[in-house]
PDB file of N, CA, C and O in Angstrom:
ATOM      1  N   MET A   1       0.856  -1.168   0.000  1.00  0.00           N
ATOM      2  CA  MET A   1       0.000   0.000   0.000  1.00  0.00           C
ATOM      3  C   MET A   1       0.905   1.234   0.000  1.00  0.00           C
ATOM      4  O   MET A   1       1.848   1.316   0.787  1.00  0.00           O
ATOM      5  N   PRO A   2       0.618   2.183  -0.876  1.00  0.00           N
ATOM      6  CA  PRO A   2       1.418   3.408  -0.904  1.00  0.00           C
ATOM      7  C   PRO A   2       1.321   4.154   0.427  1.00  0.00           C
ATOM      8  O   PRO A   2       0.277   4.126   1.079  1.00  0.00           O
ATOM      9  N   PRO A   3       2.396   4.813   0.830  1.00  0.00           N
ATOM     10  CA  PRO A   3       2.407   5.515   2.121  1.00  0.00           C
ATOM     11  C   PRO A   3       1.296   6.548   2.264  1.00  0.00           C
ATOM     12  O   PRO A   3       0.740   6.703   3.351  1.00  0.00           O
ATOM     13  N   LEU A   4       0.963   7.258   1.190  1.00  0.00           N
ATOM     14  CA  LEU A   4      -0.087   8.272   1.284  1.00  0.00           C
ATOM     15  C   LEU A   4      -1.449   7.627   1.540  1.00  0.00           C
ATOM     16  O   LEU A   4      -2.253   8.159   2.304  1.00  0.00           O
ATOM     17  N   ALA A   5      -1.706   6.492   0.909  1.00  0.00           N
ATOM     18  CA  ALA A   5      -2.968   5.791   1.122  1.00  0.00           C
ATOM     19  C   ALA A   5      -3.060   5.271   2.558  1.00  0.00           C
ATOM     20  O   ALA A   5      -4.119   5.341   3.181  1.00  0.00           O
ATOM     21  N   ALA A   6      -1.943   4.748   3.079  1.00  0.00           N
ATOM     22  CA  ALA A   6      -1.928   4.257   4.454  1.00  0.00           C
ATOM     23  C   ALA A   6      -2.178   5.392   5.434  1.00  0.00           C
ATOM     24  O   ALA A   6      -2.901   5.217   6.415  1.00  0.00           O
ATOM     25  N   LEU A   7      -1.585   6.557   5.176  1.00  0.00           N
ATOM     26  CA  LEU A   7      -1.805   7.718   6.035  1.00  0.00           C
ATOM     27  C   LEU A   7      -3.256   8.169   5.980  1.00  0.00           C
ATOM     28  O   LEU A   7      -3.847   8.510   7.005  1.00  0.00           O
ATOM     29  N   TRP A   8      -3.828   8.169   4.783  1.00  0.00           N
ATOM     30  CA  TRP A   8      -5.233   8.571   4.633  1.00  0.00           C
ATOM     31  C   TRP A   8      -6.147   7.623   5.399  1.00  0.00           C
ATOM     32  O   TRP A   8      -7.080   8.070   6.066  1.00  0.00           O
ATOM     33  N   LEU A   9      -5.888   6.319   5.312  1.00  0.00           N
ATOM     34  CA  LEU A   9      -6.702   5.343   6.046  1.00  0.00           C
ATOM     35  C   LEU A   9      -6.549   5.520   7.553  1.00  0.00           C
ATOM     36  O   LEU A   9      -7.520   5.390   8.299  1.00  0.00           O
ATOM     37  N   ALA A  10      -5.336   5.814   7.997  1.00  0.00           N
ATOM     38  CA  ALA A  10      -5.097   5.978   9.433  1.00  0.00           C
ATOM     39  C   ALA A  10      -5.784   7.221   9.978  1.00  0.00           C
ATOM     40  O   ALA A  10      -6.213   7.232  11.132  1.00  0.00           O
ATOM     41  N   LEU A  11      -5.895   8.271   9.166  1.00  0.00           N
ATOM     42  CA  LEU A  11      -6.481   9.531   9.630  1.00  0.00           C
ATOM     43  C   LEU A  11      -7.963   9.668   9.305  1.00  0.00           C
ATOM     44  O   LEU A  11      -8.616  10.598   9.779  1.00  0.00           O
ATOM     45  N   ALA A  12      -8.499   8.754   8.505  1.00  0.00           N
ATOM     46  CA  ALA A  12      -9.913   8.840   8.117  1.00  0.00           C
ATOM     47  C   ALA A  12     -10.789   8.671   9.357  1.00  0.00           C
ATOM     48  O   ALA A  12     -10.533   7.801  10.188  1.00  0.00           O
ATOM     49  N   PRO A  13     -11.813   9.497   9.477  1.00  0.00           N
ATOM     50  CA  PRO A  13     -12.695   9.347  10.638  1.00  0.00           C
ATOM     51  C   PRO A  13     -13.445   8.023  10.575  1.00  0.00           C
ATOM     52  O   PRO A  13     -13.897   7.591   9.514  1.00  0.00           O
ATOM     53  N   VAL A  14     -13.563   7.402  11.717  1.00  0.00           N
ATOM     54  CA  VAL A  14     -14.294   6.147  11.825  1.00  0.00           C
ATOM     55  C   VAL A  14     -15.677   6.468  12.370  1.00  0.00           C
ATOM     56  O   VAL A  14     -15.790   7.031  13.459  1.00  0.00           O
ATOM     57  N   PRO A  15     -16.734   6.122  11.636  1.00  0.00           N
ATOM     58  CA  PRO A  15     -18.065   6.421  12.150  1.00  0.00           C
ATOM     59  C   PRO A  15     -18.329   5.626  13.434  1.00  0.00           C
ATOM     60  O   PRO A  15     -17.966   4.453  13.522  1.00  0.00           O
ATOM     61  N   PRO A  16     -18.946   6.249  14.408  1.00  0.00           N
ATOM     62  CA  PRO A  16     -19.209   5.532  15.658  1.00  0.00           C
ATOM     63  C   PRO A  16     -20.209   4.405  15.433  1.00  0.00           C
ATOM     64  O   PRO A  16     -21.134   4.521  14.628  1.00  0.00           O
ATOM     65  N   VAL A  17     -20.003   3.330  16.152  1.00  0.00           N
ATOM     66  CA  VAL A  17     -20.940   2.210  16.100  1.00  0.00           C
ATOM     67  C   VAL A  17     -21.962   2.447  17.205  1.00  0.00           C
ATOM     68  O   VAL A  17     -21.651   2.331  18.390  1.00  0.00           O
ATOM     69  N   LEU A  18     -23.160   2.774  16.809  1.00  0.00           N
ATOM     70  CA  LEU A  18     -24.206   3.064  17.782  1.00  0.00           C
ATOM     71  C   LEU A  18     -24.865   1.773  18.238  1.00  0.00           C
ATOM     72  O   LEU A  18     -25.250   0.947  17.410  1.00  0.00           O
ATOM     73  N   PRO A  19     -24.997   1.593  19.537  1.00  0.00           N
ATOM     74  CA  PRO A  19     -25.708   0.415  20.004  1.00  0.00           C
ATOM     75  C   PRO A  19     -27.212   0.596  19.829  1.00  0.00           C
ATOM     76  O   PRO A  19     -27.703   1.713  19.673  1.00  0.00           O
ATOM     77  N   ALA A  20     -27.909  -0.487  19.857  1.00  0.00           N
ATOM     78  CA  ALA A  20     -29.366  -0.471  19.877  1.00  0.00           C
ATOM     79  C   ALA A  20     -29.790  -0.749  21.316  1.00  0.00           C
ATOM     80  O   ALA A  20     -29.117  -1.494  22.027  1.00  0.00           O
ATOM     81  N   THR A  21     -30.878  -0.167  21.739  1.00  0.00           N
ATOM     82  CA  THR A  21     -31.398  -0.419  23.078  1.00  0.00           C
ATOM     83  C   THR A  21     -32.657  -1.259  22.960  1.00  0.00           C
ATOM     84  O   THR A  21     -33.585  -0.908  22.231  1.00  0.00           O
ATOM     85  N   LEU A  22     -32.681  -2.361  23.673  1.00  0.00           N
ATOM     86  CA  LEU A  22     -33.854  -3.233  23.710  1.00  0.00           C
ATOM     87  C   LEU A  22     -34.425  -3.172  25.117  1.00  0.00           C
ATOM     88  O   LEU A  22     -33.721  -3.429  26.094  1.00  0.00           O
ATOM     89  N   ILE A  23     -35.712  -2.829  25.216  1.00  0.00           N
ATOM     90  CA  ILE A  23     -36.391  -2.761  26.514  1.00  0.00           C
ATOM     91  C   ILE A  23     -37.407  -3.879  26.569  1.00  0.00           C
ATOM     92  O   ILE A  23     -38.280  -3.983  25.707  1.00  0.00           O
ATOM     93  N   LEU A  24     -37.291  -4.717  27.588  1.00  0.00           N
ATOM     94  CA  LEU A  24     -38.214  -5.827  27.801  1.00  0.00           C
ATOM     95  C   LEU A  24     -39.071  -5.480  29.018  1.00  0.00           C
ATOM     96  O   LEU A  24     -38.545  -5.260  30.109  1.00  0.00           O
ATOM     97  N   PHE A  25     -40.387  -5.431  28.831  1.00  0.00           N
ATOM     98  CA  PHE A  25     -41.308  -5.026  29.887  1.00  0.00           C
ATOM     99  C   PHE A  25     -42.277  -6.163  30.168  1.00  0.00           C
ATOM    100  O   PHE A  25     -42.780  -6.798  29.242  1.00  0.00           O
ATOM    101  N   ARG A  26     -42.538  -6.419  31.435  1.00  0.00           N
ATOM    102  CA  ARG A  26     -43.509  -7.439  31.832  1.00  0.00           C
ATOM    103  C   ARG A  26     -44.674  -6.753  32.519  1.00  0.00           C
ATOM    104  O   ARG A  26     -44.531  -6.184  33.602  1.00  0.00           O
ATOM    105  N   ASP A  27     -45.815  -6.815  31.880  1.00  0.00           N
ATOM    106  CA  ASP A  27     -47.060  -6.303  32.439  1.00  0.00           C
ATOM    107  C   ASP A  27     -47.593  -7.369  33.397  1.00  0.00           C
ATOM    108  O   ASP A  27     -46.908  -8.365  33.632  1.00  0.00           O
ATOM    109  N   GLN A  28     -48.763  -7.196  33.943  1.00  0.00           N
ATOM    110  CA  GLN A  28     -49.400  -8.230  34.748  1.00  0.00           C
ATOM    111  C   GLN A  28     -49.555  -9.474  33.887  1.00  0.00           C
ATOM    112  O   GLN A  28     -50.314  -9.471  32.918  1.00  0.00           O
ATOM    113  N   ALA A  29     -48.849 -10.525  34.232  1.00  0.00           N
ATOM    114  CA  ALA A  29     -48.874 -11.736  33.418  1.00  0.00           C
ATOM    115  C   ALA A  29     -48.853 -12.964  34.314  1.00  0.00           C
ATOM    116  O   ALA A  29     -48.220 -12.970  35.369  1.00  0.00           O
ATOM    117  N   GLU A  30     -49.541 -13.984  33.886  1.00  0.00           N
ATOM    118  CA  GLU A  30     -49.564 -15.259  34.606  1.00  0.00           C
ATOM    119  C   GLU A  30     -48.282 -16.022  34.311  1.00  0.00           C
ATOM    120  O   GLU A  30     -47.762 -15.912  33.201  1.00  0.00           O
ATOM    121  N   PRO A  31     -47.763 -16.771  35.231  1.00  0.00           N
ATOM    122  CA  PRO A  31     -48.166 -16.883  36.625  1.00  0.00           C
ATOM    123  C   PRO A  31     -47.625 -15.708  37.437  1.00  0.00           C
ATOM    124  O   PRO A  31     -46.479 -15.293  37.266  1.00  0.00           O
ATOM    125  N   LEU A  32     -48.443 -15.198  38.296  1.00  0.00           N
ATOM    126  CA  LEU A  32     -48.106 -13.994  39.038  1.00  0.00           C
ATOM    127  C   LEU A  32     -46.970 -14.185  40.041  1.00  0.00           C
ATOM    128  O   LEU A  32     -46.221 -13.248  40.316  1.00  0.00           O
ATOM    129  N   LEU A  33     -46.843 -15.385  40.584  1.00  0.00           N
ATOM    130  CA  LEU A  33     -45.872 -15.609  41.656  1.00  0.00           C
ATOM    131  C   LEU A  33     -44.462 -15.901  41.175  1.00  0.00           C
ATOM    132  O   LEU A  33     -43.531 -15.873  41.980  1.00  0.00           O
ATOM    133  N   PHE A  34     -44.271 -16.180  39.897  1.00  0.00           N
ATOM    134  CA  PHE A  34     -42.969 -16.598  39.407  1.00  0.00           C
ATOM    135  C   PHE A  34     -42.391 -15.585  38.425  1.00  0.00           C
ATOM    136  O   PHE A  34     -43.109 -14.985  37.625  1.00  0.00           O
ATOM    137  N   LYS A  35     -41.080 -15.415  38.509  1.00  0.00           N
ATOM    138  CA  LYS A  35     -40.383 -14.486  37.622  1.00  0.00           C
ATOM    139  C   LYS A  35     -39.553 -15.290  36.617  1.00  0.00           C
ATOM    140  O   LYS A  35     -38.770 -16.153  37.013  1.00  0.00           O
ATOM    141  N   PRO A  36     -39.720 -15.015  35.324  1.00  0.00           N
ATOM    142  CA  PRO A  36     -38.893 -15.728  34.349  1.00  0.00           C
ATOM    143  C   PRO A  36     -37.467 -15.169  34.329  1.00  0.00           C
ATOM    144  O   PRO A  36     -37.249 -13.985  34.586  1.00  0.00           O
ATOM    145  N   MET A  37     -36.511 -16.032  34.023  1.00  0.00           N
ATOM    146  CA  MET A  37     -35.129 -15.611  33.800  1.00  0.00           C
ATOM    147  C   MET A  37     -35.015 -15.261  32.322  1.00  0.00           C
ATOM    148  O   MET A  37     -35.286 -16.099  31.462  1.00  0.00           O
ATOM    149  N   LEU A  38     -34.617 -14.029  32.022  1.00  0.00           N
ATOM    150  CA  LEU A  38     -34.478 -13.588  30.642  1.00  0.00           C
ATOM    151  C   LEU A  38     -33.016 -13.662  30.227  1.00  0.00           C
ATOM    152  O   LEU A  38     -32.113 -13.359  31.007  1.00  0.00           O
ATOM    153  N   SER A  39     -32.805 -14.073  28.981  1.00  0.00           N
ATOM    154  CA  SER A  39     -31.450 -14.085  28.435  1.00  0.00           C
ATOM    155  C   SER A  39     -31.491 -13.617  26.990  1.00  0.00           C
ATOM    156  O   SER A  39     -32.487 -13.799  26.289  1.00  0.00           O
ATOM    157  N   VAL A  40     -30.396 -13.013  26.559  1.00  0.00           N
ATOM    158  CA  VAL A  40     -30.230 -12.572  25.175  1.00  0.00           C
ATOM    159  C   VAL A  40     -28.954 -13.225  24.659  1.00  0.00           C
ATOM    160  O   VAL A  40     -27.881 -13.051  25.237  1.00  0.00           O
ATOM    161  N   ASP A  41     -29.075 -13.963  23.589  1.00  0.00           N
ATOM    162  CA  ASP A  41     -27.941 -14.661  22.980  1.00  0.00           C
ATOM    163  C   ASP A  41     -27.203 -15.519  24.005  1.00  0.00           C
ATOM    164  O   ASP A  41     -25.977 -15.620  23.969  1.00  0.00           O
ATOM    165  N   GLY A  42     -27.948 -16.134  24.915  1.00  0.00           N
ATOM    166  CA  GLY A  42     -27.359 -17.027  25.910  1.00  0.00           C
ATOM    167  C   GLY A  42     -26.793 -16.347  27.136  1.00  0.00           C
ATOM    168  O   GLY A  42     -26.298 -17.027  28.034  1.00  0.00           O
ATOM    169  N   VAL A  43     -26.850 -15.014  27.206  1.00  0.00           N
ATOM    170  CA  VAL A  43     -26.339 -14.275  28.359  1.00  0.00           C
ATOM    171  C   VAL A  43     -27.516 -13.893  29.250  1.00  0.00           C
ATOM    172  O   VAL A  43     -28.425 -13.185  28.816  1.00  0.00           O
ATOM    173  N   GLU A  44     -27.499 -14.361  30.489  1.00  0.00           N
ATOM    174  CA  GLU A  44     -28.603 -14.074  31.403  1.00  0.00           C
ATOM    175  C   GLU A  44     -28.618 -12.602  31.793  1.00  0.00           C
ATOM    176  O   GLU A  44     -27.588 -12.022  32.137  1.00  0.00           O
ATOM    177  N   LEU A  45     -29.823 -12.006  31.732  1.00  0.00           N
ATOM    178  CA  LEU A  45     -30.013 -10.603  32.101  1.00  0.00           C
ATOM    179  C   LEU A  45     -30.549 -10.462  33.516  1.00  0.00           C
ATOM    180  O   LEU A  45     -30.273  -9.469  34.189  1.00  0.00           O
ATOM    181  N   GLY A  46     -31.309 -11.442  33.970  1.00  0.00           N
ATOM    182  CA  GLY A  46     -31.910 -11.398  35.289  1.00  0.00           C
ATOM    183  C   GLY A  46     -33.362 -11.829  35.233  1.00  0.00           C
ATOM    184  O   GLY A  46     -33.899 -12.120  34.164  1.00  0.00           O
ATOM    185  N   ARG A  47     -33.987 -11.866  36.391  1.00  0.00           N
ATOM    186  CA  ARG A  47     -35.403 -12.250  36.487  1.00  0.00           C
ATOM    187  C   ARG A  47     -36.263 -11.000  36.336  1.00  0.00           C
ATOM    188  O   ARG A  47     -35.892  -9.913  36.779  1.00  0.00           O
ATOM    189  N   LEU A  48     -37.424 -11.179  35.698  1.00  0.00           N
ATOM    190  CA  LEU A  48     -38.298 -10.037  35.408  1.00  0.00           C
ATOM    191  C   LEU A  48     -39.623 -10.198  36.153  1.00  0.00           C
ATOM    192  O   LEU A  48     -40.429 -11.072  35.833  1.00  0.00           O
ATOM    193  N   GLY A  49     -39.832  -9.342  37.150  1.00  0.00           N
ATOM    194  CA  GLY A  49     -41.058  -9.368  37.937  1.00  0.00           C
ATOM    195  C   GLY A  49     -42.194  -8.603  37.272  1.00  0.00           C
ATOM    196  O   GLY A  49     -42.024  -8.000  36.213  1.00  0.00           O
ATOM    197  N   GLN A  50     -43.342  -8.642  37.910  1.00  0.00           N
ATOM    198  CA  GLN A  50     -44.527  -7.944  37.406  1.00  0.00           C
ATOM    199  C   GLN A  50     -44.275  -6.434  37.339  1.00  0.00           C
ATOM    200  O   GLN A  50     -43.661  -5.853  38.233  1.00  0.00           O
ATOM    201  N   ASN A  51     -44.760  -5.815  36.267  1.00  0.00           N
ATOM    202  CA  ASN A  51     -44.650  -4.367  36.074  1.00  0.00           C
ATOM    203  C   ASN A  51     -43.215  -3.861  36.193  1.00  0.00           C
ATOM    204  O   ASN A  51     -42.972  -2.787  36.744  1.00  0.00           O
ATOM    205  N   ARG A  52     -42.283  -4.627  35.683  1.00  0.00           N
ATOM    206  CA  ARG A  52     -40.870  -4.264  35.707  1.00  0.00           C
ATOM    207  C   ARG A  52     -40.325  -4.323  34.284  1.00  0.00           C
ATOM    208  O   ARG A  52     -40.954  -4.874  33.381  1.00  0.00           O
ATOM    209  N   PHE A  53     -39.139  -3.744  34.108  1.00  0.00           N
ATOM    210  CA  PHE A  53     -38.498  -3.808  32.799  1.00  0.00           C
ATOM    211  C   PHE A  53     -37.009  -4.040  32.955  1.00  0.00           C
ATOM    212  O   PHE A  53     -36.424  -3.780  34.007  1.00  0.00           O
ATOM    213  N   ILE A  54     -36.412  -4.532  31.886  1.00  0.00           N
ATOM    214  CA  ILE A  54     -34.965  -4.674  31.773  1.00  0.00           C
ATOM    215  C   ILE A  54     -34.584  -4.026  30.456  1.00  0.00           C
ATOM    216  O   ILE A  54     -35.188  -4.319  29.424  1.00  0.00           O
ATOM    217  N   ALA A  55     -33.587  -3.149  30.476  1.00  0.00           N
ATOM    218  CA  ALA A  55     -33.083  -2.525  29.256  1.00  0.00           C
ATOM    219  C   ALA A  55     -31.661  -3.009  29.030  1.00  0.00           C
ATOM    220  O   ALA A  55     -30.871  -3.113  29.968  1.00  0.00           O
ATOM    221  N   VAL A  56     -31.344  -3.305  27.776  1.00  0.00           N
ATOM    222  CA  VAL A  56     -30.017  -3.813  27.443  1.00  0.00           C
ATOM    223  C   VAL A  56     -29.575  -3.187  26.126  1.00  0.00           C
ATOM    224  O   VAL A  56     -30.376  -3.018  25.207  1.00  0.00           O
ATOM    225  N   GLU A  57     -28.286  -2.843  26.044  1.00  0.00           N
ATOM    226  CA  GLU A  57     -27.723  -2.330  24.794  1.00  0.00           C
ATOM    227  C   GLU A  57     -27.154  -3.502  24.014  1.00  0.00           C
ATOM    228  O   GLU A  57     -26.430  -4.337  24.558  1.00  0.00           O
ATOM    229  N   LEU A  58     -27.491  -3.552  22.730  1.00  0.00           N
ATOM    230  CA  LEU A  58     -27.069  -4.638  21.856  1.00  0.00           C
ATOM    231  C   LEU A  58     -26.475  -4.077  20.578  1.00  0.00           C
ATOM    232  O   LEU A  58     -26.694  -2.915  20.235  1.00  0.00           O
ATOM    233  N   SER A  59     -25.733  -4.900  19.888  1.00  0.00           N
ATOM    234  CA  SER A  59     -25.274  -4.524  18.553  1.00  0.00           C
ATOM    235  C   SER A  59     -26.453  -4.665  17.596  1.00  0.00           C
ATOM    236  O   SER A  59     -27.392  -5.415  17.860  1.00  0.00           O
ATOM    237  N   ALA A  60     -26.396  -3.944  16.493  1.00  0.00           N
ATOM    238  CA  ALA A  60     -27.470  -4.028  15.505  1.00  0.00           C
ATOM    239  C   ALA A  60     -27.509  -5.428  14.910  1.00  0.00           C
ATOM    240  O   ALA A  60     -26.483  -6.095  14.775  1.00  0.00           O
ATOM    241  N   GLY A  61     -28.724  -5.860  14.558  1.00  0.00           N
ATOM    242  CA  GLY A  61     -28.885  -7.173  13.932  1.00  0.00           C
ATOM    243  C   GLY A  61     -29.801  -8.070  14.735  1.00  0.00           C
ATOM    244  O   GLY A  61     -30.436  -7.624  15.690  1.00  0.00           O
ATOM    245  N   PRO A  62     -29.874  -9.344  14.349  1.00  0.00           N
ATOM    246  CA  PRO A  62     -30.769 -10.277  15.022  1.00  0.00           C
ATOM    247  C   PRO A  62     -30.183 -10.790  16.341  1.00  0.00           C
ATOM    248  O   PRO A  62     -28.972 -10.962  16.476  1.00  0.00           O
ATOM    249  N   HIS A  63     -31.062 -11.024  17.293  1.00  0.00           N
ATOM    250  CA  HIS A  63     -30.678 -11.563  18.602  1.00  0.00           C
ATOM    251  C   HIS A  63     -31.728 -12.559  19.058  1.00  0.00           C
ATOM    252  O   HIS A  63     -32.910 -12.422  18.741  1.00  0.00           O
ATOM    253  N   GLN A  64     -31.290 -13.560  19.800  1.00  0.00           N
ATOM    254  CA  GLN A  64     -32.170 -14.612  20.308  1.00  0.00           C
ATOM    255  C   GLN A  64     -32.528 -14.300  21.757  1.00  0.00           C
ATOM    256  O   GLN A  64     -31.650 -14.235  22.617  1.00  0.00           O
ATOM    257  N   LEU A  65     -33.818 -14.108  22.024  1.00  0.00           N
ATOM    258  CA  LEU A  65     -34.305 -13.887  23.390  1.00  0.00           C
ATOM    259  C   LEU A  65     -34.877 -15.183  23.933  1.00  0.00           C
ATOM    260  O   LEU A  65     -35.459 -15.977  23.195  1.00  0.00           O
ATOM    261  N   GLU A  66     -34.705 -15.389  25.234  1.00  0.00           N
ATOM    262  CA  GLU A  66     -35.281 -16.575  25.866  1.00  0.00           C
ATOM    263  C   GLU A  66     -35.810 -16.203  27.248  1.00  0.00           C
ATOM    264  O   GLU A  66     -35.181 -15.441  27.982  1.00  0.00           O
ATOM    265  N   ALA A  67     -36.969 -16.749  27.588  1.00  0.00           N
ATOM    266  CA  ALA A  67     -37.539 -16.620  28.935  1.00  0.00           C
ATOM    267  C   ALA A  67     -37.681 -18.035  29.487  1.00  0.00           C
ATOM    268  O   ALA A  67     -38.337 -18.886  28.887  1.00  0.00           O
ATOM    269  N   ARG A  68     -37.059 -18.272  30.634  1.00  0.00           N
ATOM    270  CA  ARG A  68     -37.146 -19.576  31.292  1.00  0.00           C
ATOM    271  C   ARG A  68     -37.818 -19.391  32.653  1.00  0.00           C
ATOM    272  O   ARG A  68     -37.412 -18.552  33.457  1.00  0.00           O
ATOM    273  N   TRP A  69     -38.837 -20.182  32.883  1.00  0.00           N
ATOM    274  CA  TRP A  69     -39.592 -20.115  34.125  1.00  0.00           C
ATOM    275  C   TRP A  69     -39.086 -21.182  35.090  1.00  0.00           C
ATOM    276  O   TRP A  69     -38.561 -22.204  34.649  1.00  0.00           O
ATOM    277  N   PRO A  70     -39.234 -20.967  36.404  1.00  0.00           N
ATOM    278  CA  PRO A  70     -38.935 -22.050  37.344  1.00  0.00           C
ATOM    279  C   PRO A  70     -39.808 -23.254  37.009  1.00  0.00           C
ATOM    280  O   PRO A  70     -40.946 -23.091  36.568  1.00  0.00           O
ATOM    281  N   SER A  71     -39.288 -24.456  37.213  1.00  0.00           N
ATOM    282  CA  SER A  71     -40.017 -25.667  36.810  1.00  0.00           C
ATOM    283  C   SER A  71     -41.386 -25.784  37.481  1.00  0.00           C
ATOM    284  O   SER A  71     -42.308 -26.352  36.895  1.00  0.00           O
ATOM    285  N   VAL A  72     -41.535 -25.261  38.690  1.00  0.00           N
ATOM    286  CA  VAL A  72     -42.827 -25.359  39.376  1.00  0.00           C
ATOM    287  C   VAL A  72     -43.892 -24.445  38.757  1.00  0.00           C
ATOM    288  O   VAL A  72     -45.076 -24.579  39.068  1.00  0.00           O
ATOM    289  N   ALA A  73     -43.482 -23.523  37.890  1.00  0.00           N
ATOM    290  CA  ALA A  73     -44.442 -22.609  37.257  1.00  0.00           C
ATOM    291  C   ALA A  73     -45.270 -23.314  36.189  1.00  0.00           C
ATOM    292  O   ALA A  73     -46.367 -22.864  35.857  1.00  0.00           O
ATOM    293  N   GLY A  74     -44.749 -24.423  35.647  1.00  0.00           N
ATOM    294  CA  GLY A  74     -45.501 -25.167  34.651  1.00  0.00           C
ATOM    295  C   GLY A  74     -45.408 -24.603  33.238  1.00  0.00           C
ATOM    296  O   GLY A  74     -46.207 -24.987  32.384  1.00  0.00           O
ATOM    297  N   HIS A  75     -44.470 -23.712  32.960  1.00  0.00           N
ATOM    298  CA  HIS A  75     -44.295 -23.130  31.627  1.00  0.00           C
ATOM    299  C   HIS A  75     -43.033 -23.675  30.974  1.00  0.00           C
ATOM    300  O   HIS A  75     -42.025 -23.901  31.644  1.00  0.00           O
ATOM    301  N   LYS A  76     -43.091 -23.882  29.683  1.00  0.00           N
ATOM    302  CA  LYS A  76     -41.905 -24.256  28.927  1.00  0.00           C
ATOM    303  C   LYS A  76     -41.139 -22.978  28.587  1.00  0.00           C
ATOM    304  O   LYS A  76     -41.727 -21.897  28.558  1.00  0.00           O
ATOM    305  N   PRO A  77     -39.841 -23.091  28.329  1.00  0.00           N
ATOM    306  CA  PRO A  77     -39.088 -21.901  27.909  1.00  0.00           C
ATOM    307  C   PRO A  77     -39.659 -21.337  26.616  1.00  0.00           C
ATOM    308  O   PRO A  77     -40.121 -22.081  25.751  1.00  0.00           O
ATOM    309  N   ALA A  78     -39.621 -20.025  26.497  1.00  0.00           N
ATOM    310  CA  ALA A  78     -40.104 -19.346  25.288  1.00  0.00           C
ATOM    311  C   ALA A  78     -38.925 -18.652  24.625  1.00  0.00           C
ATOM    312  O   ALA A  78     -38.120 -18.011  25.301  1.00  0.00           O
ATOM    313  N   THR A  79     -38.818 -18.778  23.302  1.00  0.00           N
ATOM    314  CA  THR A  79     -37.743 -18.121  22.572  1.00  0.00           C
ATOM    315  C   THR A  79     -38.325 -17.238  21.486  1.00  0.00           C
ATOM    316  O   THR A  79     -39.410 -17.492  20.962  1.00  0.00           O
ATOM    317  N   LEU A  80     -37.583 -16.201  21.163  1.00  0.00           N
ATOM    318  CA  LEU A  80     -38.013 -15.237  20.159  1.00  0.00           C
ATOM    319  C   LEU A  80     -36.766 -14.625  19.537  1.00  0.00           C
ATOM    320  O   LEU A  80     -35.817 -14.290  20.246  1.00  0.00           O
ATOM    321  N   THR A  81     -36.762 -14.479  18.222  1.00  0.00           N
ATOM    322  CA  THR A  81     -35.672 -13.787  17.547  1.00  0.00           C
ATOM    323  C   THR A  81     -36.151 -12.374  17.192  1.00  0.00           C
ATOM    324  O   THR A  81     -37.188 -12.190  16.553  1.00  0.00           O
ATOM    325  N   VAL A  82     -35.367 -11.391  17.624  1.00  0.00           N
ATOM    326  CA  VAL A  82     -35.687  -9.994  17.310  1.00  0.00           C
ATOM    327  C   VAL A  82     -34.510  -9.382  16.562  1.00  0.00           C
ATOM    328  O   VAL A  82     -33.362  -9.777  16.766  1.00  0.00           O
ATOM    329  N   SER A  83     -34.795  -8.436  15.716  1.00  0.00           N
ATOM    330  CA  SER A  83     -33.762  -7.706  14.999  1.00  0.00           C
ATOM    331  C   SER A  83     -33.833  -6.254  15.428  1.00  0.00           C
ATOM    332  O   SER A  83     -34.893  -5.631  15.370  1.00  0.00           O
ATOM    333  N   VAL A  84     -32.699  -5.717  15.860  1.00  0.00           N
ATOM    334  CA  VAL A  84     -32.656  -4.333  16.329  1.00  0.00           C
ATOM    335  C   VAL A  84     -31.797  -3.488  15.395  1.00  0.00           C
ATOM    336  O   VAL A  84     -30.881  -3.994  14.746  1.00  0.00           O
ATOM    337  N   THR A  85     -32.103  -2.202  15.336  1.00  0.00           N
ATOM    338  CA  THR A  85     -31.431  -1.263  14.458  1.00  0.00           C
ATOM    339  C   THR A  85     -30.495  -0.378  15.271  1.00  0.00           C
ATOM    340  O   THR A  85     -30.853   0.071  16.360  1.00  0.00           O
ATOM    341  N   ALA A  86     -29.299  -0.124  14.748  1.00  0.00           N
ATOM    342  CA  ALA A  86     -28.320   0.711  15.434  1.00  0.00           C
ATOM    343  C   ALA A  86     -28.920   2.077  15.763  1.00  0.00           C
ATOM    344  O   ALA A  86     -29.533   2.716  14.908  1.00  0.00           O
ATOM    345  N   GLY A  87     -28.740   2.515  16.998  1.00  0.00           N
ATOM    346  CA  GLY A  87     -29.209   3.814  17.433  1.00  0.00           C
ATOM    347  C   GLY A  87     -30.689   3.871  17.785  1.00  0.00           C
ATOM    348  O   GLY A  87     -31.174   4.912  18.228  1.00  0.00           O
ATOM    349  N   ALA A  88     -31.408   2.785  17.599  1.00  0.00           N
ATOM    350  CA  ALA A  88     -32.847   2.751  17.859  1.00  0.00           C
ATOM    351  C   ALA A  88     -33.149   2.124  19.217  1.00  0.00           C
ATOM    352  O   ALA A  88     -32.349   1.364  19.762  1.00  0.00           O
ATOM    353  N   THR A  89     -34.319   2.459  19.744  1.00  0.00           N
ATOM    354  CA  THR A  89     -34.814   1.831  20.962  1.00  0.00           C
ATOM    355  C   THR A  89     -36.033   1.002  20.576  1.00  0.00           C
ATOM    356  O   THR A  89     -36.968   1.503  19.951  1.00  0.00           O
ATOM    357  N   SER A  90     -36.007  -0.258  20.953  1.00  0.00           N
ATOM    358  CA  SER A  90     -37.112  -1.169  20.630  1.00  0.00           C
ATOM    359  C   SER A  90     -37.661  -1.761  21.905  1.00  0.00           C
ATOM    360  O   SER A  90     -38.600  -2.556  21.863  1.00  0.00           O
TER     361      SER A  90
END
């Protein structure tokens, strides 16, 4: 690579990579006594109680969400794929 081209690449501004914000909200939902464990792409975010939310910053693109309930709740795990846009809140 010519020296001038290398210098131009080194000094060229790099556009910032904006994260996307995903907000997960739980309204009054059955079963009332149990909190599901939420995870995004296999990373646990925490348990989500009634009328609570969890916000997480993600890279743009598709992500796999999962909600796992305690076994006594009688619910199977639920999965959902969502796609988020850089700089957006979903």
